[in-house]
ROSE-4610 file (N, C-alpha, C; in Angstrom, 1 decimal, always signed):
// ROSE-4610
residu = [X/X/X/X/X/X/X/X/X/X/X/X/X/X/X/X/X/X/X/X/X/X/X/X/X/X/X/X/X/X/X/X/X/X/X/X/X/X/X/X/X/X/X/X/X/X/X/X/X/X/X/X/X/X/X/X/X/X/X/X/X/X/X/X/X/X/X/X/X/X/X/X/X/X/X/X/X/X/X/X/X/X/X/X/X/X/X/X/X/X/X/X/X/X/X/X/X/X/X/X/X/X/X/X/X/X/X/X/X/X/X/X/X/X/X/X/X/X/X/X/X/X/X/X/X/X/X/X/X/X/X/X/X/X/X/X/X/X/X/X/X/X/X/X/X/X/X/X/X/X/X/X/X/X/X/X/X/X/X/X/X/X/X/X/X/X/X/X/X/X/X/X/X/X/X/X/X/X/X/X/X/X/X/X/X/X/X/X/X/X/X/X/X/X/X/X/X/X/X/X/X/X/X/X/X/X/X/X/X/X/X/X/X/X/X/X/X/X/X/X/X/X/X/X/X/X/X/X/X/X/X/X/X/X/X/X/X/X/X/X/X/X/X/X/X/X/X/X/X/X/X/X/X/X/X/X/X/X/X/X/X/X/X/X/X/X/X/X/X/X/X/X/X/X/X/X/X/X/X/X/X/X/X/X/X/X/X/X/X/X/X/X/X/X/X/X/X/X/X/X/X/X/X/X/X/X/X/X/X/X/X/X/X/X/X/X/X/X/X/X/X/X/X/X/X/X/X/X/X/X/X/X/X/X/X/X/X/X/X/X/X/X/X/X/X/X/X/X/X/X/X/X/X/X/X/X/X/X/X/X/X/X/X/X/X/X/X/X/X/X/X/X/X/X/X/X/X/X/X/X/X/X/X/X/X/X/X/X/X/X/X/X/X/X/X/X/X/X/X/X/X/X/X/X/X/X/X/X/X/X/X/X/X/X]
num = [1/1/1/2/2/2/3/3/3/4/4/4/5/5/5/6/6/6/7/7/7/8/8/8/9/9/9/10/10/10/11/11/11/12/12/12/13/13/13/14/14/14/15/15/15/16/16/16/17/17/17/18/18/18/19/19/19/20/20/20/21/21/21/22/22/22/23/23/23/24/24/24/25/25/25/26/26/26/27/27/27/28/28/28/29/29/29/30/30/30/31/31/31/32/32/32/33/33/33/34/34/34/35/35/35/36/36/36/37/37/37/38/38/38/39/39/39/40/40/40/41/41/41/42/42/42/43/43/43/44/44/44/45/45/45/46/46/46/47/47/47/48/48/48/49/49/49/50/50/50/51/51/51/52/52/52/53/53/53/54/54/54/55/55/55/56/56/56/57/57/57/58/58/58/59/59/59/60/60/60/61/61/61/62/62/62/63/63/63/64/64/64/65/65/65/66/66/66/67/67/67/68/68/68/69/69/69/70/70/70/71/71/71/72/72/72/73/73/73/74/74/74/75/75/75/76/76/76/77/77/77/78/78/78/79/79/79/80/80/80/81/81/81/82/82/82/83/83/83/84/84/84/85/85/85/86/86/86/87/87/87/88/88/88/89/89/89/90/90/90/91/91/91/92/92/92/93/93/93/94/94/94/95/95/95/96/96/96/97/97/97/98/98/98/99/99/99/100/100/100/101/101/101/102/102/102/103/103/103/104/104/104/105/105/105/106/106/106/107/107/107/108/108/108/109/109/109/110/110/110/111/111/111/112/112/112/113/113/113/114/114/114/115/115/115/116/116/116/117/117/117/118/118/118/119/119/119/120/120/120/121/121/121/122/122/122/123/123/123/124/124/124/125/125/125/126/126/126/127/127/127/128/128/128/129/129/129/130/130/130/131/131/131/132/132/132/133/133/133/134/134/134/135/135/135/136/136/136/137/137/137/138/138/138]
x = [-57.7/-59.0/-59.6/-60.8/-61.6/-62.5/-62.4/-63.3/-64.4/-65.6/-66.7/-67.7/-68.4/-69.6/-70.6/-71.6/-72.6/-73.2/-73.5/-74.2/-75.1/-76.3/-77.4/-77.0/-76.0/-75.7/-75.0/-74.5/-73.8/-74.8/-76.1/-77.1/-77.1/-77.0/-77.1/-76.0/-74.9/-73.7/-73.4/-74.5/-74.2/-73.7/-72.4/-71.7/-72.3/-73.1/-73.5/-75.1/-75.7/-77.1/-77.7/-77.7/-78.1/-79.6/-80.3/-81.8/-82.4/-83.4/-83.9/-84.5/-85.1/-85.7/-84.7/-83.6/-82.5/-81.8/-81.7/-81.1/-81.9/-83.2/-84.0/-83.9/-83.8/-83.6/-82.3/-81.3/-79.9/-80.0/-80.6/-80.6/-81.4/-82.5/-83.3/-82.5/-81.8/-80.9/-79.8/-79.1/-78.1/-78.6/-79.8/-80.4/-80.7/-81.2/-81.7/-80.5/-79.4/-78.3/-77.1/-77.3/-76.2/-75.0/-75.1/-74.0/-73.1/-73.7/-73.0/-72.8/-72.8/-72.5/-71.3/-70.5/-69.2/-69.1/-68.5/-68.2/-66.8/-66.3/-64.9/-65.2/-64.6/-64.8/-63.4/-63.3/-62.1/-62.6/-61.9/-62.2/-63.7/-64.3/-65.8/-66.7/-66.3/-67.1/-67.0/-68.3/-68.2/-67.7/-66.7/-66.0/-66.3/-66.9/-67.2/-68.0/-68.7/-69.4/-69.6/-69.8/-70.1/-71.2/-72.1/-73.2/-73.5/-73.8/-74.1/-75.4/-76.0/-77.1/-76.9/-77.3/-77.1/-78.4/-78.2/-79.3/-78.9/-78.9/-78.3/-76.9/-76.3/-74.9/-74.5/-75.4/-75.1/-75.2/-74.5/-74.6/-74.5/-75.0/-74.9/-74.3/-73.3/-72.7/-73.7/-74.5/-75.6/-75.0/-74.0/-73.5/-72.2/-71.2/-69.9/-69.7/-69.5/-69.3/-68.2/-67.3/-66.2/-66.3/-66.3/-66.3/-65.3/-65.6/-64.7/-63.2/-63.2/-61.9/-61.0/-61.6/-60.8/-60.7/-61.2/-61.1/-59.6/-59.3/-57.9/-56.8/-57.4/-56.5/-56.8/-57.2/-57.4/-58.6/-59.4/-60.7/-61.6/-61.9/-62.8/-62.2/-60.9/-60.2/-60.4/-60.2/-60.3/-61.9/-62.8/-64.1/-64.4/-64.2/-64.6/-63.9/-62.6/-61.9/-62.6/-63.0/-63.6/-65.0/-65.7/-67.0/-66.9/-65.9/-65.7/-65.2/-64.5/-64.2/-65.3/-66.3/-67.4/-68.4/-68.5/-69.3/-68.8/-67.5/-66.8/-67.2/-67.0/-67.4/-68.9/-69.7/-71.1/-71.4/-70.3/-70.4/-71.1/-70.9/-71.3/-70.3/-70.7/-69.9/-69.8/-70.9/-70.9/-71.4/-70.5/-70.8/-71.0/-72.1/-72.3/-72.4/-72.0/-72.0/-72.7/-73.7/-74.3/-73.7/-73.1/-72.6/-73.3/-73.8/-74.5/-73.6/-74.1/-73.2/-72.5/-73.0/-72.2/-71.1/-71.1/-70.0/-69.0/-69.0/-68.2/-66.7/-66.2/-64.9/-64.5/-65.5/-65.3/-65.0/-65.2/-65.0/-63.6/-62.5/-61.2/-60.9/-61.6/-61.5/-62.0/-63.2/-63.7/-62.9/-62.1/-61.3/-60.1/-59.7/-58.5/-58.9/-60.1/-60.6/-60.9/-60.9/-61.3/-62.6/-63.4/-64.7/-64.4/-65.4/-65.4/-66.8/-66.9/-68.2/-69.0/-70.2/-70.9/-72.2/-72.4/-73.5/-74.0/-75.2/-75.8/-77.3/-77.9/-79.3/-79.9/-80.6/-81.3/-82.2/-82.2/-83.2/-83.1/-82.0/-82.0/-82.2/-81.7/-81.8/-82.8/-83.7/-84.7/-84.7/-85.6/-85.7/-84.5/-83.6/-82.5/-81.3/-81.4/-80.3/-79.8/-79.0/-78.6/-77.5/-77.4/-76.4/-75.5/-74.2/-73.2/-73.1/-73.2/-73.2/-71.8/-71.2/-69.9/-70.2/-69.4/-69.4/-68.0/-68.0/-66.8/-67.2/-66.3/-66.5/-65.4/-66.1/-65.3/-64.7]
y = [-76.7/-77.3/-78.1/-78.1/-78.8/-79.9/-81.1/-82.1/-82.5/-82.4/-82.6/-83.5/-84.1/-84.8/-83.7/-84.1/-83.0/-82.4/-81.1/-80.5/-79.5/-79.3/-78.5/-77.1/-76.5/-75.1/-74.9/-76.0/-75.9/-75.9/-76.1/-76.2/-75.1/-73.9/-72.8/-72.7/-73.4/-73.3/-74.3/-75.2/-76.3/-75.6/-76.1/-75.4/-75.3/-76.3/-76.3/-76.2/-76.1/-76.1/-74.8/-74.3/-72.9/-72.8/-73.8/-73.7/-74.2/-73.4/-73.6/-75.1/-75.5/-76.9/-77.9/-77.8/-78.8/-78.6/-77.4/-77.1/-77.9/-77.7/-78.5/-79.9/-80.5/-81.9/-82.3/-81.6/-82.0/-81.9/-80.8/-80.7/-81.9/-82.3/-83.5/-84.7/-84.9/-86.1/-86.1/-84.9/-84.8/-85.0/-84.5/-84.6/-86.1/-86.8/-88.2/-89.1/-88.8/-89.7/-89.0/-88.3/-87.5/-88.2/-89.5/-90.3/-90.7/-90.5/-90.9/-89.6/-88.4/-87.1/-86.4/-86.1/-85.4/-84.1/-83.0/-81.8/-81.4/-80.6/-80.0/-78.5/-77.9/-76.5/-75.8/-74.7/-73.9/-72.4/-71.8/-70.4/-70.2/-71.2/-71.1/-71.4/-71.7/-71.9/-73.4/-74.0/-75.3/-75.3/-76.1/-76.2/-77.6/-78.5/-79.8/-80.7/-81.7/-82.6/-83.9/-84.9/-86.3/-86.9/-87.7/-88.1/-89.5/-90.5/-91.9/-92.4/-93.4/-94.1/-95.5/-96.2/-97.7/-98.5/-99.5/-100.4/-101.9/-102.2/-103.5/-103.6/-104.5/-104.7/-103.9/-103.0/-102.2/-100.6/-99.9/-98.4/-97.7/-96.5/-95.6/-94.3/-93.8/-92.5/-91.6/-90.9/-90.0/-88.8/-88.2/-87.0/-86.8/-86.3/-85.8/-84.6/-83.5/-82.1/-81.5/-80.8/-79.9/-78.6/-77.5/-76.1/-76.2/-75.5/-75.5/-74.9/-74.0/-73.3/-74.4/-75.5/-76.5/-77.8/-77.8/-79.2/-79.4/-80.7/-81.0/-80.9/-80.6/-80.3/-81.3/-82.5/-83.6/-83.5/-82.5/-82.4/-83.6/-83.8/-84.9/-86.3/-86.4/-87.7/-87.9/-86.9/-87.1/-87.5/-86.8/-87.0/-88.4/-88.9/-90.2/-91.2/-91.0/-92.0/-92.1/-91.0/-91.1/-91.8/-91.5/-92.1/-93.6/-94.1/-95.5/-96.3/-95.5/-96.1/-96.4/-95.4/-95.6/-96.7/-96.8/-97.7/-99.2/-99.3/-100.5/-101.0/-100.0/-100.3/-100.7/-100.3/-100.6/-101.9/-102.6/-103.9/-103.8/-102.7/-102.6/-103.3/-104.1/-104.9/-104.4/-103.7/-103.2/-101.7/-100.9/-99.4/-99.0/-98.3/-97.8/-96.3/-95.8/-94.3/-94.2/-93.3/-93.0/-91.6/-91.6/-90.3/-89.9/-88.7/-88.2/-88.2/-88.5/-88.6/-87.3/-86.1/-84.9/-84.7/-85.5/-85.5/-86.8/-87.2/-88.5/-88.2/-87.0/-86.6/-87.1/-87.3/-87.7/-89.2/-90.0/-91.3/-91.8/-91.1/-91.5/-91.3/-90.4/-90.1/-91.3/-91.8/-93.0/-94.2/-94.4/-95.5/-95.5/-94.4/-94.4/-95.1/-95.2/-95.9/-97.3/-97.8/-99.1/-99.4/-98.3/-98.4/-98.7/-99.4/-99.8/-99.7/-99.4/-99.1/-100.6/-100.5/-101.8/-101.6/-100.5/-100.3/-98.9/-98.7/-97.5/-97.6/-96.4/-96.4/-95.2/-95.5/-94.5/-93.7/-92.3/-91.3/-91.4/-91.8/-91.9/-90.6/-89.6/-88.2/-87.4/-88.1/-87.4/-87.8/-87.4/-87.8/-87.1/-87.9/-87.5/-87.3/-87.6/-87.5/-88.8/-89.5/-90.9/-90.9/-92.1/-92.3/-93.3/-93.2/-94.2/-94.8/-96.1/-96.8/-97.4/-97.0/-97.5/-98.3/-99.3/-100.3/-100.5/-100.7/-101.0/-102.2/-103.1/-104.2/-103.9/-103.8/-103.5/-104.8]
z = [+59.6/+59.2/+60.3/+60.4/+61.5/+60.8/+61.3/+60.9/+62.0/+61.6/+62.7/+62.1/+63.1/+62.8/+62.5/+61.7/+61.4/+62.6/+62.6/+63.8/+63.1/+63.7/+63.2/+62.9/+63.7/+63.5/+62.1/+61.5/+60.3/+59.1/+59.3/+58.2/+57.2/+57.7/+56.7/+55.8/+56.0/+55.2/+54.2/+53.9/+52.9/+51.5/+51.2/+50.1/+48.7/+48.4/+46.9/+46.7/+47.8/+47.8/+47.6/+46.4/+46.2/+46.1/+45.5/+45.4/+46.7/+47.3/+48.6/+48.7/+47.7/+47.8/+47.9/+47.2/+47.4/+48.8/+49.2/+50.5/+51.6/+51.5/+52.4/+52.5/+51.2/+51.1/+51.7/+51.4/+52.0/+53.5/+54.0/+55.5/+56.1/+55.4/+56.0/+56.0/+54.9/+54.8/+55.9/+56.1/+57.1/+58.5/+58.7/+60.1/+60.4/+59.4/+59.4/+59.7/+59.2/+59.4/+60.0/+61.0/+61.5/+62.0/+62.3/+62.7/+61.5/+60.4/+59.1/+58.3/+58.9/+58.2/+58.8/+58.0/+58.5/+57.6/+58.2/+57.6/+57.7/+56.9/+56.9/+57.1/+58.1/+58.4/+58.4/+57.8/+57.7/+58.0/+58.9/+59.3/+59.6/+60.3/+60.5/+59.4/+58.3/+57.1/+56.7/+56.4/+55.9/+54.5/+54.2/+52.9/+52.3/+53.0/+52.4/+53.4/+52.9/+53.7/+52.9/+53.6/+53.1/+53.9/+53.3/+54.0/+53.4/+54.2/+53.8/+54.5/+53.9/+54.5/+54.4/+55.5/+55.6/+55.6/+54.8/+54.5/+54.9/+56.1/+56.5/+56.2/+55.4/+55.2/+53.9/+53.5/+52.3/+52.7/+52.0/+52.3/+51.0/+50.9/+49.8/+50.3/+49.5/+49.8/+49.1/+49.9/+49.3/+48.8/+49.3/+48.9/+49.4/+48.6/+49.0/+48.1/+48.7/+48.2/+48.9/+48.0/+48.6/+47.8/+48.5/+47.8/+46.7/+45.7/+44.5/+44.9/+45.7/+46.1/+46.9/+47.4/+48.2/+47.5/+46.3/+45.6/+45.2/+45.2/+44.8/+46.0/+47.3/+48.3/+49.5/+49.2/+50.2/+51.0/+50.9/+51.7/+51.5/+50.3/+49.8/+50.2/+50.1/+50.4/+51.9/+52.7/+54.1/+54.5/+54.0/+54.3/+53.9/+52.7/+52.3/+53.0/+53.4/+54.2/+55.5/+56.2/+57.4/+57.4/+56.3/+56.2/+56.0/+55.2/+55.0/+56.3/+57.2/+58.4/+59.2/+59.4/+60.1/+59.5/+58.2/+57.6/+57.9/+57.9/+58.3/+59.6/+60.6/+62.0/+62.1/+61.2/+61.3/+60.5/+60.2/+59.5/+58.1/+57.5/+56.1/+55.2/+54.2/+53.4/+51.9/+51.5/+50.2/+50.2/+49.6/+49.5/+48.1/+47.8/+46.5/+46.5/+45.3/+45.0/+43.7/+43.6/+42.3/+41.9/+40.7/+40.2/+39.0/+39.0/+37.8/+36.6/+35.4/+34.3/+34.0/+34.4/+34.1/+35.1/+36.1/+37.1/+37.0/+35.8/+35.6/+35.9/+35.9/+36.1/+37.6/+38.4/+39.9/+40.0/+38.9/+39.0/+39.4/+38.9/+39.3/+40.8/+41.4/+42.8/+43.6/+43.2/+43.8/+43.5/+42.3/+42.0/+43.0/+43.5/+44.4/+45.7/+45.9/+47.2/+46.9/+45.7/+45.3/+44.8/+44.5/+43.9/+42.4/+41.9/+40.5/+39.9/+38.7/+38.0/+38.0/+38.5/+38.5/+37.6/+37.0/+36.1/+36.0/+35.5/+35.4/+35.7/+35.9/+36.2/+35.4/+34.3/+33.5/+34.3/+34.1/+34.6/+36.2/+36.9/+38.2/+39.0/+38.4/+39.0/+38.3/+37.7/+36.9/+35.4/+34.6/+33.1/+32.5/+31.9/+31.1/+32.0/+33.2/+34.2/+34.8/+34.1/+34.4/+35.5/+36.2/+37.2/+36.8/+37.1/+36.9/+38.3/+38.5/+39.8/+40.1/+41.2/+41.6/+42.8/+43.0/+44.1/+44.8/+46.1/+46.8/+47.8/+47.7/+48.8/+50.0/+51.1/+52.3/+52.9]
């Protein structure tokens, strides 16, 4: 497995972006914050990525995705660990993650890194799509 900083040649391989509008959004975010975007590649295929955005001493994990075939095999763990190391070097003190309520099963993953639930935001991802807000102090 290869761990890389985001590179534009990887754009067409975003693992979960099946709708073109969403794919374009993800590509834009990855380009905008390429120093905070990391991908996992196996056999020339992107199998996961993580991307964050920094706002002063705060950061948000915008997205972390691992191809279903590779979930539970340490890919997400490695990606998030790498992202948190970079955020710490950038003097980030608080890291937030917004988890869609339908993805609440991801919360134990974040807890392993010290994240804790700090609240929720109604309609965060659109009407009827609430977010569970997690926070980590670095």
